[in-house]
C-alpha positions in Angstrom: 149.5 80.9 95.4 150.5 83.8 97.7 148.4 84.8 100.7 147.4 88.0 99.0 146.1 86.1 96.0 144.2 83.7 98.2 142.6 86.6 100.0 141.6 88.2 96.7 140.1 85.0 95.4 138.1 84.5 98.7 136.9 88.1 98.3 135.7 87.5 94.8 134.0 84.3 95.8 132.0 86.1 98.5 131.1 88.9 96.1 129.9 86.4 93.5 127.8 84.7 96.1 126.3 88.0 97.2 125.5 88.9 93.5 123.8 85.5 93.0 121.6 86.1 96.1 120.6 89.5 94.8 119.8 88.1 91.4 117.8 85.1 92.6 116.0 87.1 95.3 115.1 89.9 93.0 114.0 87.6 90.2 111.8 85.6 92.5 110.3 88.9 93.7 109.5 90.0 90.2 108.1 86.6 89.3 105.9 86.6 92.4 104.4 89.9 91.5 103.7 88.8 87.9 102.3 85.5 89.1 100.1 87.4 91.6 98.7 89.5 88.8 98.0 86.5 86.6 96.3 84.7 89.6 93.8 87.5 89.9 92.7 87.0 86.3 92.5 83.2 86.7 90.8 83.4 90.0 93.5 81.4 91.8 94.4 82.2 95.4 97.5 84.4 95.3 98.9 82.8 98.5 98.7 79.4 96.9 100.5 80.7 93.9 103.3 82.1 96.0 103.6 78.8 97.9 103.8 77.0 94.6 106.6 79.3 93.4 108.5 78.7 96.6 108.2 74.9 96.3 109.4 75.0 92.7 112.4 77.2 93.6 113.3 75.1 96.6 115.7 72.3 97.0 113.1 69.6 96.2 111.9 71.5 93.1 113.5 72.2 89.7 115.1 75.4 91.1 117.1 73.3 93.5 117.9 76.2 95.8 119.3 74.8 99.0 118.8 77.2 101.9 119.6 76.0 105.5 121.0 79.1 107.1 119.0 79.5 110.3 120.5 82.9 111.2 119.5 84.6 108.0 116.2 82.8 107.8 115.3 83.9 111.3 116.3 87.5 110.5 114.4 87.7 107.2 111.3 85.8 108.6 111.2 87.9 111.8 111.4 91.2 109.9 108.8 90.1 107.4 106.3 89.0 110.1 107.0 92.2 112.1 106.2 94.3 109.0 103.0 92.3 108.4 101.8 92.8 111.9 102.7 96.5 111.9 100.8 97.0 108.7 97.9 94.9 110.1 97.8 97.1 113.2 97.7 100.3 111.1 94.5 98.9 109.4 92.9 97.9 112.7 90.6 100.7 113.7 89.8 101.4 117.3 86.1 100.7 116.5 87.2 97.1 115.6 88.8 96.7 119.0 85.7 97.9 120.8 83.6 95.5 118.8 85.7 92.3 119.1 88.6 92.7 121.5 87.6 90.2 124.1 86.3 87.5 121.7 89.5 88.0 119.6 91.7 87.6 122.7 89.8 84.4 123.6 90.3 82.9 120.1 93.9 84.1 119.9 94.9 82.6 123.3 92.6 79.6 123.9 91.9 78.9 120.2 95.5 78.7 119.2 96.2 76.5 122.2 93.4 74.1 121.2 94.4 74.1 117.6 98.0 73.4 118.4 97.0 70.5 120.7 94.8 68.9 118.0 97.5 69.2 115.4 100.1 67.8 117.8 97.8 64.8 118.5 97.5 64.1 114.8 101.3 64.4 114.3 101.9 62.2 117.4 99.7 59.4 115.9 101.1 59.7 112.4 104.8 60.1 113.1 105.0 58.3 116.4 106.8 61.0 118.5 106.0 62.3 122.0 103.2 64.7 122.4 105.4 67.5 123.7 107.6 67.3 120.7 104.7 67.1 118.3 103.3 70.2 120.0 106.2 72.2 118.5 104.8 71.5 115.0 101.3 72.4 116.2 102.4 75.7 117.6 104.0 76.6 114.3 101.0 76.0 112.1 98.1 76.8 114.5 97.7 80.6 114.0 96.0 82.1 111.0 98.0 84.4 108.7 97.2 88.1 109.4 98.2 89.1 105.8 96.1 86.3 104.3 93.0 87.2 106.3 93.2 90.9 105.5 93.8 90.2 101.8 91.0 87.8 101.5 88.5 90.0 103.3 89.3 93.0 101.2 89.1 91.1 97.9 86.1 88.9 98.7 83.9 91.9 99.7 81.5 89.7 101.5 78.6 91.3 103.3 79.7 90.1 106.7 78.5 91.7 109.9 80.9 94.3 111.2 81.5 92.3 114.4 82.6 89.2 112.5 84.9 91.2 110.2 86.4 92.9 113.2 86.8 89.6 115.0 88.6 88.0 112.1 91.0 90.9 111.6 91.8 91.5 115.3 92.3 87.8 116.1 94.6 87.3 113.1 96.9 90.1 114.5 96.9 88.8 118.0 97.4 85.1 117.5 101.0 85.3 116.3 102.3 86.4 119.7 100.5 83.5 121.3 101.9 81.1 118.8 105.4 82.3 119.4 104.9 82.1 123.2 103.7 78.6 122.8 106.7 77.7 120.7 109.1 79.1 123.2 107.4 77.2 126.0 107.5 73.9 124.1 111.2 74.4 123.3 111.9 74.8 127.0 109.8 71.8 127.8 111.7 69.7 125.2 115.2 70.8 126.2 114.6 71.2 130.0 111.6 69.1 131.2 112.3 69.9 134.8 111.6 73.6 134.1 108.0 72.9 133.1 105.3 74.0 135.6 102.3 76.2 135.9 104.2 78.9 137.7 107.0 79.1 135.1 104.4 79.1 132.3 102.4 81.9 133.9 105.6 84.0 134.5 106.7 83.5 130.9 103.2 84.4 129.6 103.0 87.5 131.7 106.5 88.6 130.7 105.8 88.0 127.0 102.3 89.5 126.8 102.2 92.2 129.5 105.7 93.4 128.7 105.2 93.4 124.9 101.8 95.1 125.3 103.3 97.9 127.5 106.2 98.5 125.1 103.8 98.5 122.1 101.3 101.0 123.6 104.1 103.3 124.9 106.1 103.1 121.7 103.1 103.5 119.5 102.1 106.6 121.4 105.6 108.1 121.0 105.7 107.3 117.3 102.2 108.8 116.8 103.4 111.9 118.6 106.5 112.2 116.4 104.5 111.8 113.2 102.0 114.5 114.4 104.5 117.0 115.7 107.5 116.7 113.4 107.5 118.7 110.2 108.9 116.1 107.8 108.2 115.0 104.2 105.8 112.1 103.6 108.8 110.0 102.3 110.7 110.6 105.5 107.6 109.8 107.6 107.4 106.4 105.8 110.9 105.5 106.7 110.5 106.9 110.3 107.4 104.7 110.8 109.1 101.5 109.5 112.4 102.0 111.4 110.7 103.0 114.6 108.4 100.0 114.5 111.3 97.7 113.9 113.2 99.4 116.8 110.3 98.6 119.1 110.2 95.0 117.9 114.0 94.5 118.3 114.0 96.2 121.7 111.1 94.2 123.0 112.6 90.9 121.9 115.9 91.8 123.6 114.1 92.5 126.8 112.5 89.1 126.7 109.0 90.2 125.8 106.9 89.8 122.7 108.1 92.1 120.0 105.4 90.8 117.7 102.7 92.0 120.1 104.5 95.2 120.6 104.8 96.1 117.0 101.1 95.2 116.3 99.9 97.4 119.1 102.2 100.2 118.0 100.6 99.9 114.6 97.1 100.2 116.1 98.0 103.3 118.0 99.8 104.9 115.0 96.9 104.0 112.7 94.4 105.7 115.0 96.4 109.0 115.0 95.7 111.6 112.4 98.9 113.2 110.9 99.9 114.8 107.6 101.4 111.6 106.1 98.9 109.1 107.3 97.8 107.9 103.9 101.3 107.7 102.5 102.6 105.7 105.5 99.7 103.3 105.3 100.2 102.7 101.6 104.0 102.3 102.0 103.7 99.7 104.7 101.0 97.9 102.8 103.5 97.6 99.9 106.2 96.4 102.3 103.9 93.7 103.7 104.8 90.2 102.8 102.1 87.6 102.1 104.2 84.6 102.8 104.2 83.1 106.3 107.8 82.9 107.6 107.2 80.9 110.8 106.8 77.5 109.1 109.9 77.8 107.1 111.8 79.1 110.1 110.6 76.1 112.1 111.8 73.8 109.3 115.3 75.3 109.2 115.5 75.4 113.0 114.4 71.7 113.1 117.2 70.7 110.7 119.9 72.8 112.5 118.9 71.8 116.1 120.3 69.0 118.1 117.0 67.6 119.1 116.5 63.9 118.0 113.4 64.6 115.9 112.4 62.2 113.1 113.1 63.5 109.6 109.4 63.3 108.7 108.7 66.0 111.3 111.3 68.3 109.8 
């Protein structure tokens, strides 16, 4: 076969692969929406239904979809979580922060650390691996899901005190940055034990949280100013909010700070600002929000693609 025919065949193969991904991804999206509507009628938790669909479609289920590409998983998972946090920030009113900021911070920082340590202890006893390595698993599953908390609170319509509701919503938005900081710290501890120390941990925490917070507050103020001053259609304002938020996230991550904290705080500032397309932007981002939690799947794929000698039961 000539080189030109080989090149043409390779091109067709890549195109067919792309079409398969589009078909499977779109079909799973439609199936998830239909299953979510059915779960409401049956009273089943929608997140549990989504999790079940993922397990059925995965490599161990009848779907048999083998997906071990860390790069694309990290990209999709990071964007999904960033959008979830941005949308959660838009719905976090300043009155909630005034009611529950400090308790939420304590739960997001100290609570996630304690939860991760308890989970790591259980993994260490069951699997028989060092505590530091088990802490990687604990850091991945310790935080609550911001989308799940918001969805359950809205649908349950429980007569909870305002302070409790505010505490749950604010803490669910703040604990993801803490979990990611803890994951980064544990990775450094596993790969470079000599680096571990209180001073390095404090510097990493300050860089992640203070830097991410400053970028989020400044970027949120700028986005709010643009939405308030620019004369644009609501459809354009939706795209502006989403792309600007992801710009803040990507920039903060490249600077070595917490992009997840940055985009959440940007959402808080933007949501507190009155502008012409406020309702449309909020509804658009609510529709873009994903109810699945990407961090656990990302951790699994990273675990399998890394060179750390972790037992298969952990991955």
